[in-house]
C-alpha angles and dihedrals in degrees: 000000000000090000089054092053091047090050092049092052092077118080093213091056091047089053090050089053090050090052092049091049087067094051142317116288140183122237093262092054090049092047090055089071095057139061094220133097122279091240088057090051089049090052091052091047091052091052091050091047093049089052089052091237091123136023131207135215129188112237109180108302094344133079109218120206126209137174120267098220093184091072091048089052089052091050093049090049089051091051092049092047091047095050092043091055092047094046093052093043097133100245125109122225100193 
């Protein structure tokens, strides 16, 4: 999960995830949304892939990227569990 948090720390990677939430895209389609080099996009995609936030599939000559929603479900569960523990922490703030 630490890799996922590190990947999410970067605004470019968060934007890539937003784009992929709309629909699956290849690297060229993703790169069209940014004013950075294609190797930089590839680097960001590799970080997201290593964190299991996205997956890729070869379709002909293209590699198509899609969200891995299972990891997002795990992150959301962690946030809910974390806030639940902190909200029932035993102290009173009156």
